SEROMI-129227 format. One record per residue (C-alpha): residue number from 0; residue in three letters; x, y, z. Coordinates in steps of 0.02 Angstrom, whole numbers. Example, Ala and Ser with C-alpha at 12.3 -4.5 7.8 and 13.67 -1.06 7.14 Angstrom:
<nodes>
@num:0	residuo:ALA	X:615	Y:-225	Z:390
@num:1	residuo:SER	X:684	Y:-53	Z:357
</nodes>
This chain:
<nodes>
@num:0	residuo:UNK	X:-1153	Y:2322	Z:-461
@num:1	residuo:UNK	X:-1202	Y:2207	Z:-319
@num:2	residuo:UNK	X:-1124	Y:2300	Z:-172
@num:3	residuo:UNK	X:-1072	Y:2477	Z:-134
@num:4	residuo:UNK	X:-937	Y:2415	Z:-14
@num:5	residuo:UNK	X:-833	Y:2314	Z:-137
@num:6	residuo:UNK	X:-647	Y:2329	Z:-110
@num:7	residuo:UNK	X:-542	Y:2364	Z:-264
@num:8	residuo:UNK	X:-379	Y:2323	Z:-176
@num:9	residuo:UNK	X:-316	Y:2171	Z:-83
@num:10	residuo:UNK	X:-320	Y:2240	Z:94
@num:11	residuo:UNK	X:-436	Y:2100	Z:151
@num:12	residuo:UNK	X:-350	Y:1963	Z:50
@num:13	residuo:UNK	X:-179	Y:1997	Z:126
@num:14	residuo:UNK	X:-246	Y:2014	Z:304
@num:15	residuo:UNK	X:-263	Y:1852	Z:403
@num:16	residuo:UNK	X:-422	Y:1920	Z:479
@num:17	residuo:UNK	X:-577	Y:1957	Z:381
@num:18	residuo:UNK	X:-553	Y:1825	Z:248
@num:19	residuo:UNK	X:-662	Y:1680	Z:201
@num:20	residuo:UNK	X:-656	Y:1537	Z:78
@num:21	residuo:UNK	X:-792	Y:1471	Z:-35
@num:22	residuo:UNK	X:-790	Y:1282	Z:-57
@num:23	residuo:UNK	X:-871	Y:1210	Z:-213
@num:24	residuo:UNK	X:-922	Y:1039	Z:-273
@num:25	residuo:UNK	X:-816	Y:1042	Z:-431
@num:26	residuo:UNK	X:-689	Y:1141	Z:-530
@num:27	residuo:UNK	X:-816	Y:1200	Z:-658
@num:28	residuo:UNK	X:-910	Y:1292	Z:-522
@num:29	residuo:UNK	X:-749	Y:1371	Z:-457
@num:30	residuo:UNK	X:-704	Y:1435	Z:-630
@num:31	residuo:UNK	X:-879	Y:1504	Z:-660
@num:32	residuo:UNK	X:-882	Y:1585	Z:-488
@num:33	residuo:UNK	X:-710	Y:1661	Z:-516
@num:34	residuo:UNK	X:-765	Y:1736	Z:-681
@num:35	residuo:UNK	X:-926	Y:1807	Z:-608
@num:36	residuo:UNK	X:-843	Y:1881	Z:-455
@num:37	residuo:UNK	X:-695	Y:1957	Z:-547
@num:38	residuo:UNK	X:-807	Y:2030	Z:-683
@num:39	residuo:UNK	X:-906	Y:2116	Z:-544
@num:40	residuo:UNK	X:-751	Y:2192	Z:-467
@num:41	residuo:UNK	X:-718	Y:2083	Z:-315
@num:42	residuo:UNK	X:-538	Y:2051	Z:-267
@num:43	residuo:UNK	X:-536	Y:1863	Z:-247
@num:44	residuo:UNK	X:-403	Y:1730	Z:-261
@num:45	residuo:UNK	X:-415	Y:1549	Z:-317
@num:46	residuo:UNK	X:-313	Y:1438	Z:-200
@num:47	residuo:UNK	X:-294	Y:1259	Z:-145
@num:48	residuo:UNK	X:-409	Y:1206	Z:-3
@num:49	residuo:UNK	X:-343	Y:1182	Z:173
@num:50	residuo:UNK	X:-320	Y:995	Z:208
@num:51	residuo:UNK	X:-458	Y:986	Z:338
@num:52	residuo:UNK	X:-597	Y:1049	Z:223
@num:53	residuo:UNK	X:-553	Y:964	Z:59
@num:54	residuo:UNK	X:-702	Y:901	Z:-36
@num:55	residuo:UNK	X:-712	Y:836	Z:-213
@num:56	residuo:UNK	X:-633	Y:994	Z:-284
@num:57	residuo:UNK	X:-452	Y:1044	Z:-268
@num:58	residuo:UNK	X:-487	Y:1231	Z:-274
@num:59	residuo:UNK	X:-569	Y:1361	Z:-163
@num:60	residuo:UNK	X:-599	Y:1547	Z:-181
@num:61	residuo:UNK	X:-529	Y:1664	Z:-49
@num:62	residuo:UNK	X:-628	Y:1824	Z:-26
@num:63	residuo:UNK	X:-653	Y:1971	Z:95
@num:64	residuo:UNK	X:-768	Y:1898	Z:228
@num:65	residuo:UNK	X:-861	Y:2062	Z:248
@num:66	residuo:UNK	X:-925	Y:2033	Z:71
@num:67	residuo:UNK	X:-998	Y:1860	Z:107
@num:68	residuo:UNK	X:-1181	Y:1906	Z:89
@num:69	residuo:UNK	X:-1156	Y:2006	Z:-70
@num:70	residuo:UNK	X:-1044	Y:1875	Z:-148
@num:71	residuo:UNK	X:-1157	Y:1728	Z:-109
@num:72	residuo:UNK	X:-1307	Y:1828	Z:-171
@num:73	residuo:UNK	X:-1218	Y:1869	Z:-335
@num:74	residuo:UNK	X:-1173	Y:1686	Z:-360
@num:75	residuo:UNK	X:-1348	Y:1629	Z:-315
@num:76	residuo:UNK	X:-1419	Y:1743	Z:-449
@num:77	residuo:UNK	X:-1324	Y:1641	Z:-579
@num:78	residuo:UNK	X:-1365	Y:1475	Z:-495
@num:79	residuo:UNK	X:-1194	Y:1444	Z:-420
@num:80	residuo:UNK	X:-1199	Y:1385	Z:-240
@num:81	residuo:UNK	X:-1044	Y:1349	Z:-135
@num:82	residuo:UNK	X:-1048	Y:1193	Z:-27
@num:83	residuo:UNK	X:-972	Y:1291	Z:117
@num:84	residuo:UNK	X:-922	Y:1468	Z:163
@num:85	residuo:UNK	X:-785	Y:1457	Z:292
@num:86	residuo:UNK	X:-704	Y:1602	Z:386
@num:87	residuo:UNK	X:-514	Y:1591	Z:391
@num:88	residuo:UNK	X:-486	Y:1614	Z:577
@num:89	residuo:UNK	X:-347	Y:1492	Z:615
@num:90	residuo:UNK	X:-191	Y:1421	Z:533
@num:91	residuo:UNK	X:-275	Y:1254	Z:496
@num:92	residuo:UNK	X:-399	Y:1343	Z:383
@num:93	residuo:UNK	X:-266	Y:1439	Z:286
@num:94	residuo:UNK	X:-287	Y:1409	Z:99
@num:95	residuo:UNK	X:-137	Y:1337	Z:7
@num:96	residuo:UNK	X:-47	Y:1444	Z:-122
@num:97	residuo:UNK	X:-54	Y:1357	Z:-290
@num:98	residuo:UNK	X:101	Y:1441	Z:-363
@num:99	residuo:UNK	X:281	Y:1390	Z:-334
@num:100	residuo:UNK	X:434	Y:1452	Z:-429
@num:101	residuo:UNK	X:602	Y:1368	Z:-452
@num:102	residuo:UNK	X:754	Y:1421	Z:-552
@num:103	residuo:UNK	X:871	Y:1293	Z:-627
@num:104	residuo:UNK	X:1017	Y:1383	Z:-709
@num:105	residuo:UNK	X:940	Y:1467	Z:-862
@num:106	residuo:UNK	X:771	Y:1379	Z:-838
@num:107	residuo:UNK	X:622	Y:1440	Z:-740
@num:108	residuo:UNK	X:492	Y:1314	Z:-682
@num:109	residuo:UNK	X:324	Y:1371	Z:-618
@num:110	residuo:UNK	X:211	Y:1246	Z:-532
@num:111	residuo:UNK	X:27	Y:1279	Z:-504
@num:112	residuo:UNK	X:-56	Y:1141	Z:-407
@num:113	residuo:UNK	X:16	Y:985	Z:-491
@num:114	residuo:UNK	X:50	Y:1062	Z:-661
@num:115	residuo:UNK	X:221	Y:1126	Z:-710
@num:116	residuo:UNK	X:286	Y:1232	Z:-853
@num:117	residuo:UNK	X:472	Y:1258	Z:-882
@num:118	residuo:UNK	X:541	Y:1396	Z:-993
@num:119	residuo:UNK	X:716	Y:1436	Z:-1055
@num:120	residuo:UNK	X:736	Y:1614	Z:-987
@num:121	residuo:UNK	X:861	Y:1661	Z:-1124
@num:122	residuo:UNK	X:747	Y:1615	Z:-1270
@num:123	residuo:UNK	X:573	Y:1611	Z:-1188
@num:124	residuo:UNK	X:547	Y:1440	Z:-1267
@num:125	residuo:UNK	X:437	Y:1319	Z:-1169
@num:126	residuo:UNK	X:545	Y:1165	Z:-1139
@num:127	residuo:UNK	X:427	Y:1060	Z:-1033
@num:128	residuo:UNK	X:246	Y:1044	Z:-978
@num:129	residuo:UNK	X:208	Y:906	Z:-854
@num:130	residuo:UNK	X:111	Y:849	Z:-703
@num:131	residuo:UNK	X:-70	Y:823	Z:-661
@num:132	residuo:UNK	X:-172	Y:671	Z:-702
@num:133	residuo:UNK	X:-300	Y:737	Z:-824
@num:134	residuo:UNK	X:-319	Y:658	Z:-996
@num:135	residuo:UNK	X:-276	Y:820	Z:-1087
@num:136	residuo:UNK	X:-102	Y:843	Z:-1011
@num:137	residuo:UNK	X:-10	Y:755	Z:-1154
@num:138	residuo:UNK	X:-107	Y:860	Z:-1279
@num:139	residuo:UNK	X:-68	Y:1021	Z:-1185
@num:140	residuo:UNK	X:117	Y:975	Z:-1183
@num:141	residuo:UNK	X:118	Y:931	Z:-1368
@num:142	residuo:UNK	X:38	Y:1097	Z:-1414
@num:143	residuo:UNK	X:150	Y:1205	Z:-1304
@num:144	residuo:UNK	X:325	Y:1128	Z:-1291
@num:145	residuo:UNK	X:458	Y:1197	Z:-1409
@num:146	residuo:UNK	X:357	Y:1355	Z:-1439
@num:147	residuo:UNK	X:399	Y:1534	Z:-1389
@num:148	residuo:UNK	X:289	Y:1602	Z:-1250
@num:149	residuo:UNK	X:212	Y:1724	Z:-1373
@num:150	residuo:UNK	X:170	Y:1586	Z:-1498
@num:151	residuo:UNK	X:109	Y:1447	Z:-1384
@num:152	residuo:UNK	X:-78	Y:1427	Z:-1363
@num:153	residuo:UNK	X:-146	Y:1470	Z:-1191
@num:154	residuo:UNK	X:-199	Y:1317	Z:-1092
@num:155	residuo:UNK	X:-373	Y:1390	Z:-1062
@num:156	residuo:UNK	X:-400	Y:1396	Z:-1250
@num:157	residuo:UNK	X:-356	Y:1214	Z:-1283
@num:158	residuo:UNK	X:-395	Y:1121	Z:-1121
@num:159	residuo:UNK	X:-550	Y:1102	Z:-1013
@num:160	residuo:UNK	X:-493	Y:1012	Z:-855
@num:161	residuo:UNK	X:-425	Y:1057	Z:-684
@num:162	residuo:UNK	X:-250	Y:1024	Z:-754
@num:163	residuo:UNK	X:-277	Y:1148	Z:-896
@num:164	residuo:UNK	X:-341	Y:1276	Z:-771
@num:165	residuo:UNK	X:-189	Y:1252	Z:-659
@num:166	residuo:UNK	X:-73	Y:1259	Z:-809
@num:167	residuo:UNK	X:-153	Y:1424	Z:-860
@num:168	residuo:UNK	X:-110	Y:1495	Z:-688
@num:169	residuo:UNK	X:71	Y:1437	Z:-709
@num:170	residuo:UNK	X:77	Y:1501	Z:-888
@num:171	residuo:UNK	X:13	Y:1674	Z:-835
@num:172	residuo:UNK	X:147	Y:1683	Z:-701
@num:173	residuo:UNK	X:288	Y:1630	Z:-817
@num:174	residuo:UNK	X:232	Y:1761	Z:-945
@num:175	residuo:UNK	X:232	Y:1891	Z:-807
@num:176	residuo:UNK	X:410	Y:1845	Z:-755
@num:177	residuo:UNK	X:490	Y:1822	Z:-927
</nodes>
């Protein structure tokens, strides 16, 4: 492992002090970095960037700031380099939670970034997939709507865009809740 001081819990993530965010050039780098860091045991969280540091990518990785050197070294070893590493030390730099939940009678809608998935809570049938602006959104909807949560393909298996990534986050949450 890269660091003897890795934290296996979220004590740093939930604390407003001691957190940082990694800003990347594009979503592909965020997804690769997330996979590398999680596979090496770091407790990280993919979030929306604070408005004042948005770049080309709509995602950032929140991490325990004490781990900055180890994390950037681990990413560098696989040729992933964040554009910025920013300490979260004020409200203006607070990352934005990607997940939002809303209940409508028997329906549960989960929104992650701009993607939404709605499920009938009584049957666990996906009744709607919408949002985003990526070219694969209609395809994702076609493949998932009118299917039971256990039978629908996972967005990460059939899509390759930021919208598919966000929909996967929403899908994982709806599975967790239903």
